[in-house]
N, C-alpha and C positions, 0 to 999 in steps of 0.2 A: 177110827182115829180121826178127833175132832183137831182144829186148826190150832187151838192150843195147843196139843202133846207133838203136834208136828213142829210147832215152835220151838218149845221144849226139848225133841229130841236133836234139834238142828245147834241149839244151845250146849248140849251137851257134848256133842261132837265136835265143836269149837272150841271147848275146854279140852279137849282130851288130844288136840293137836300139839305139839310142840314147837308150829311157827304158823304163822297167820299174816297172810297179806293185806294190808291196811291201805287202802287210796289216802291220802293229807292232801290238804288242798291251802296252796298261799296264796296271798295278794301280790303280785308281780305287776309294778307300774300300771298299766292299762289292762290288765288281764288277771286271768285267775291259772294259777299253776297246781297241774295235778301231779301227784307224783306217787308210785307204787312204792310202800316200803315192807319187806318182811321184817316182822317180830317174831325173835325164836326166844327159845329161854335159855341157851348158851351164847347168845351172841356171835354164832358163826354167819361165816359167808353167806352168800343167798344160795337155797337149795331150788331144785329143779319145778316146785310150786312156785317161785317167784316166774320164773321163763313162762309159765303155762298160765299163770295171769297176765303176763305182759303181753303175748300171744291171742290171748283171749282179749284184753283190752284194743290191741292194733286193730284186729280183725272187726271190732264194735263202732271202733272212731273214724274208720277210714272214709264213711262218707258223712261225717258229722262237716258242716260247711265251715261252723266258725270254731273250729277246732283244729289245732295246728302241732304236729309231733316236735320236740324240742330237744329230747336224748332218748337215748334208748328206753328208761323208764318214767317218762315225763313228758306230759302234753297240756299246753297252753288253751285255754277258752276265752271267749272276748265277754262271754257274761255269766254271773256267777250262777245264774238259775239253770245254765245247761251244764255247769260244773256237778250241782248237786243234784241236777237228775242222773248225770251219768253215777255218781257216786252209788246212789240209790239202786241203780240198775246192776253194778257191780256187786252190790251185797247180797241183791236178791237172784242174780244168774251165775255169777262166776265161779266156776268149779275149783273150790278148794277141799 
């Protein structure tokens, strides 16, 4: 299977999911706030998928020096570059 076929398979899998966790980035005073938001078709309350992604994110970010956890689903980064780097890592590695 080629790389393009693998990417297409992942995209089709994402389309089939009724929910998806999306990292969102907001500018807050002197930092960049990352919040994990679950997007669902039926606007229901969060599922175990969100819990799983938050636990994964917590494990990944515990050793990042310029990152601080602000709430259950929020982290603040000092630099936009670091926040964007983590969002890329999230999309490539977080099990969803």
